[in-house]
C-alpha positions as protocol buffer text, in pm:
chain_id: "A"
residue {
  index: 1
  type: UNK
  ca { x: -1069 y: 631 z: -1128 }
}
residue {
  index: 2
  type: UNK
  ca { x: -1095 y: 903 z: -1384 }
}
residue {
  index: 3
  type: UNK
  ca { x: -804 y: 862 z: -1662 }
}
residue {
  index: 4
  type: UNK
  ca { x: -702 y: 1113 z: -1898 }
}
residue {
  index: 5
  type: UNK
  ca { x: -444 y: 1189 z: -2145 }
}
residue {
  index: 6
  type: UNK
  ca { x: -303 y: 1538 z: -2141 }
}
residue {
  index: 7
  type: UNK
  ca { x: -70 y: 1698 z: -2416 }
}
residue {
  index: 8
  type: UNK
  ca { x: 313 y: 1644 z: -2391 }
}
residue {
  index: 9
  type: UNK
  ca { x: 346 y: 2057 z: -2367 }
}
residue {
  index: 10
  type: UNK
  ca { x: 123 y: 2062 z: -2029 }
}
residue {
  index: 11
  type: UNK
  ca { x: 417 y: 1970 z: -1827 }
}
residue {
  index: 12
  type: UNK
  ca { x: 705 y: 2060 z: -2000 }
}
residue {
  index: 13
  type: UNK
  ca { x: 788 y: 2359 z: -1748 }
}
residue {
  index: 14
  type: UNK
  ca { x: 758 y: 2112 z: -1450 }
}
residue {
  index: 15
  type: UNK
  ca { x: 990 y: 1848 z: -1503 }
}
residue {
  index: 16
  type: UNK
  ca { x: 1376 y: 1864 z: -1494 }
}
residue {
  index: 17
  type: UNK
  ca { x: 1538 y: 2103 z: -1759 }
}
residue {
  index: 18
  type: UNK
  ca { x: 1587 y: 1887 z: -2077 }
}
residue {
  index: 19
  type: UNK
  ca { x: 1377 y: 1600 z: -1940 }
}
residue {
  index: 20
  type: UNK
  ca { x: 1039 y: 1722 z: -2141 }
}
residue {
  index: 21
  type: UNK
  ca { x: 817 y: 1719 z: -1841 }
}
residue {
  index: 22
  type: UNK
  ca { x: 643 y: 1429 z: -1652 }
}
residue {
  index: 23
  type: UNK
  ca { x: 470 y: 1119 z: -1767 }
}
residue {
  index: 24
  type: UNK
  ca { x: 146 y: 1103 z: -1525 }
}
residue {
  index: 25
  type: UNK
  ca { x: 1 y: 1386 z: -1310 }
}
residue {
  index: 26
  type: UNK
  ca { x: -240 y: 1257 z: -1016 }
}
residue {
  index: 27
  type: UNK
  ca { x: -493 y: 1480 z: -892 }
}
residue {
  index: 28
  type: UNK
  ca { x: -656 y: 1399 z: -535 }
}
residue {
  index: 29
  type: UNK
  ca { x: -782 y: 1746 z: -480 }
}
residue {
  index: 30
  type: UNK
  ca { x: -494 y: 1787 z: -263 }
}
residue {
  index: 31
  type: UNK
  ca { x: -575 y: 1507 z: -45 }
}
residue {
  index: 32
  type: UNK
  ca { x: -956 y: 1562 z: -25 }
}
residue {
  index: 33
  type: UNK
  ca { x: -1081 y: 1337 z: -282 }
}
residue {
  index: 34
  type: UNK
  ca { x: -869 y: 1015 z: -231 }
}
residue {
  index: 35
  type: UNK
  ca { x: -741 y: 859 z: 70 }
}
residue {
  index: 36
  type: UNK
  ca { x: -374 y: 922 z: 96 }
}
residue {
  index: 37
  type: UNK
  ca { x: -242 y: 554 z: 100 }
}
residue {
  index: 38
  type: UNK
  ca { x: -466 y: 489 z: -237 }
}
residue {
  index: 39
  type: UNK
  ca { x: -299 y: 789 z: -400 }
}
residue {
  index: 40
  type: UNK
  ca { x: 41 y: 709 z: -257 }
}
residue {
  index: 41
  type: UNK
  ca { x: -36 y: 317 z: -388 }
}
residue {
  index: 42
  type: UNK
  ca { x: -67 y: 455 z: -762 }
}
residue {
  index: 43
  type: UNK
  ca { x: 188 y: 691 z: -749 }
}
residue {
  index: 44
  type: UNK
  ca { x: 467 y: 442 z: -615 }
}
residue {
  index: 45
  type: UNK
  ca { x: 303 y: 160 z: -878 }
}
residue {
  index: 46
  type: UNK
  ca { x: 392 y: 395 z: -1181 }
}
residue {
  index: 47
  type: UNK
  ca { x: 714 y: 487 z: -1033 }
}
residue {
  index: 48
  type: UNK
  ca { x: 805 y: 144 z: -1027 }
}
residue {
  index: 49
  type: UNK
  ca { x: 766 y: 100 z: -1410 }
}
residue {
  index: 50
  type: UNK
  ca { x: 1003 y: 430 z: -1454 }
}
residue {
  index: 51
  type: UNK
  ca { x: 743 y: 709 z: -1485 }
}
residue {
  index: 52
  type: UNK
  ca { x: 787 y: 1054 z: -1385 }
}
residue {
  index: 53
  type: UNK
  ca { x: 499 y: 1124 z: -1132 }
}
residue {
  index: 54
  type: UNK
  ca { x: 356 y: 1469 z: -1014 }
}
residue {
  index: 55
  type: UNK
  ca { x: 50 y: 1517 z: -745 }
}
residue {
  index: 56
  type: UNK
  ca { x: -179 y: 1792 z: -780 }
}
residue {
  index: 57
  type: UNK
  ca { x: 29 y: 2002 z: -1049 }
}
residue {
  index: 58
  type: UNK
  ca { x: -91 y: 2158 z: -1301 }
}
residue {
  index: 59
  type: UNK
  ca { x: -433 y: 1921 z: -1243 }
}
residue {
  index: 60
  type: UNK
  ca { x: -528 y: 1861 z: -934 }
}
residue {
  index: 61
  type: UNK
  ca { x: -876 y: 1666 z: -1007 }
}
residue {
  index: 62
  type: UNK
  ca { x: -1169 y: 1810 z: -1195 }
}
residue {
  index: 63
  type: UNK
  ca { x: -1533 y: 1758 z: -1180 }
}
residue {
  index: 64
  type: UNK
  ca { x: -1557 y: 1370 z: -1076 }
}
residue {
  index: 65
  type: UNK
  ca { x: -1271 y: 1416 z: -843 }
}
residue {
  index: 66
  type: UNK
  ca { x: -1429 y: 1711 z: -655 }
}
residue {
  index: 67
  type: UNK
  ca { x: -1778 y: 1613 z: -657 }
}
residue {
  index: 68
  type: UNK
  ca { x: -1742 y: 1248 z: -617 }
}
residue {
  index: 69
  type: UNK
  ca { x: -1455 y: 1188 z: -386 }
}
residue {
  index: 70
  type: UNK
  ca { x: -1542 y: 1147 z: -15 }
}
residue {
  index: 71
  type: UNK
  ca { x: -1298 y: 944 z: 138 }
}
residue {
  index: 72
  type: UNK
  ca { x: -1421 y: 999 z: 480 }
}
residue {
  index: 73
  type: UNK
  ca { x: -1724 y: 816 z: 349 }
}
residue {
  index: 74
  type: UNK
  ca { x: -1510 y: 573 z: 155 }
}
residue {
  index: 75
  type: UNK
  ca { x: -1577 y: 689 z: -161 }
}
residue {
  index: 76
  type: UNK
  ca { x: -1268 y: 806 z: -352 }
}
residue {
  index: 77
  type: UNK
  ca { x: -1167 y: 974 z: -655 }
}
residue {
  index: 78
  type: UNK
  ca { x: -817 y: 999 z: -852 }
}
residue {
  index: 79
  type: UNK
  ca { x: -763 y: 1152 z: -1121 }
}
residue {
  index: 80
  type: UNK
  ca { x: -455 y: 1055 z: -1387 }
}
residue {
  index: 81
  type: UNK
  ca { x: -369 y: 1244 z: -1636 }
}
residue {
  index: 82
  type: UNK
  ca { x: -126 y: 1051 z: -1901 }
}
residue {
  index: 83
  type: UNK
  ca { x: 108 y: 1248 z: -2090 }
}
residue {
  index: 84
  type: UNK
  ca { x: 14 y: 1153 z: -2469 }
}
residue {
  index: 85
  type: UNK
  ca { x: 371 y: 1149 z: -2582 }
}
residue {
  index: 86
  type: UNK
  ca { x: 444 y: 798 z: -2403 }
}
residue {
  index: 87
  type: UNK
  ca { x: 236 y: 623 z: -2657 }
}
residue {
  index: 88
  type: UNK
  ca { x: 87 y: 838 z: -2949 }
}
residue {
  index: 89
  type: UNK
  ca { x: 244 y: 1089 z: -3181 }
}
residue {
  index: 90
  type: UNK
  ca { x: 27 y: 1396 z: -3122 }
}
residue {
  index: 91
  type: UNK
  ca { x: 58 y: 1554 z: -3427 }
}
residue {
  index: 92
  type: UNK
  ca { x: -45 y: 1269 z: -3663 }
}
residue {
  index: 93
  type: UNK
  ca { x: -264 y: 1110 z: -3388 }
}
residue {
  index: 94
  type: UNK
  ca { x: -109 y: 750 z: -3427 }
}
residue {
  index: 95
  type: UNK
  ca { x: 11 y: 488 z: -3187 }
}
residue {
  index: 96
  type: UNK
  ca { x: 369 y: 504 z: -3110 }
}
residue {
  index: 97
  type: UNK
  ca { x: 596 y: 175 z: -2989 }
}
residue {
  index: 98
  type: UNK
  ca { x: 553 y: 301 z: -2651 }
}
residue {
  index: 99
  type: UNK
  ca { x: 173 y: 202 z: -2680 }
}
residue {
  index: 100
  type: UNK
  ca { x: 204 y: -146 z: -2566 }
}
residue {
  index: 101
  type: UNK
  ca { x: 444 y: -38 z: -2259 }
}
residue {
  index: 102
  type: UNK
  ca { x: 183 y: 230 z: -2149 }
}
residue {
  index: 103
  type: UNK
  ca { x: -107 y: -61 z: -2187 }
}
residue {
  index: 104
  type: UNK
  ca { x: 74 y: -330 z: -1972 }
}
residue {
  index: 105
  type: UNK
  ca { x: 159 y: -20 z: -1696 }
}
residue {
  index: 106
  type: UNK
  ca { x: -188 y: 37 z: -1687 }
}
residue {
  index: 107
  type: UNK
  ca { x: -315 y: -303 z: -1662 }
}
residue {
  index: 108
  type: UNK
  ca { x: -91 y: -388 z: -1395 }
}
residue {
  index: 109
  type: UNK
  ca { x: -163 y: -43 z: -1222 }
}
residue {
  index: 110
  type: UNK
  ca { x: -548 y: -185 z: -1252 }
}
residue {
  index: 111
  type: UNK
  ca { x: -466 y: -508 z: -1109 }
}
residue {
  index: 112
  type: UNK
  ca { x: -297 y: -363 z: -799 }
}
residue {
  index: 113
  type: UNK
  ca { x: -527 y: -147 z: -729 }
}
residue {
  index: 114
  type: UNK
  ca { x: -810 y: -417 z: -729 }
}
residue {
  index: 115
  type: UNK
  ca { x: -608 y: -638 z: -494 }
}
residue {
  index: 116
  type: UNK
  ca { x: -577 y: -316 z: -293 }
}
residue {
  index: 117
  type: UNK
  ca { x: -937 y: -258 z: -299 }
}
residue {
  index: 118
  type: UNK
  ca { x: -1012 y: -619 z: -212 }
}
residue {
  index: 119
  type: UNK
  ca { x: -785 y: -608 z: 57 }
}
residue {
  index: 120
  type: UNK
  ca { x: -944 y: -270 z: 224 }
}
residue {
  index: 121
  type: UNK
  ca { x: -1347 y: -363 z: 158 }
}
residue {
  index: 122
  type: UNK
  ca { x: -1357 y: -732 z: 248 }
}
residue {
  index: 123
  type: UNK
  ca { x: -1523 y: -816 z: 550 }
}
residue {
  index: 124
  type: UNK
  ca { x: -1294 y: -904 z: 870 }
}
residue {
  index: 125
  type: UNK
  ca { x: -1347 y: -1157 z: 1098 }
}
residue {
  index: 126
  type: UNK
  ca { x: -1344 y: -976 z: 1437 }
}
residue {
  index: 127
  type: UNK
  ca { x: -1373 y: -1322 z: 1631 }
}
residue {
  index: 128
  type: UNK
  ca { x: -1396 y: -1663 z: 1566 }
}
residue {
  index: 129
  type: UNK
  ca { x: -1685 y: -1799 z: 1759 }
}
């Protein structure tokens, strides 16, 4: 996971009119840096928390996703861009009342991803012998 913050102005033109843009942009290099089910899990979990999520627009994943994402080898890279207006006043560079909520959302996402990865990566017993 390559997690960043983005200025609120970065996506104002992408969201529904009057809604102030999107909250999170996921970059998976158009499916080339992360398995589709993993990216979908992240998107679904963030939407469950009421966040407006786009994928690959305007950020499709930078250096880390491009150079380290290789899902065909079991190596996944997903960029997460979080709208700063969710948790801070960009002018004063101070936390807002939304900080705790986004903190809890990211903590829940981490827990969900860890469970997903543990299940995916745990050794599977093929036969009882």
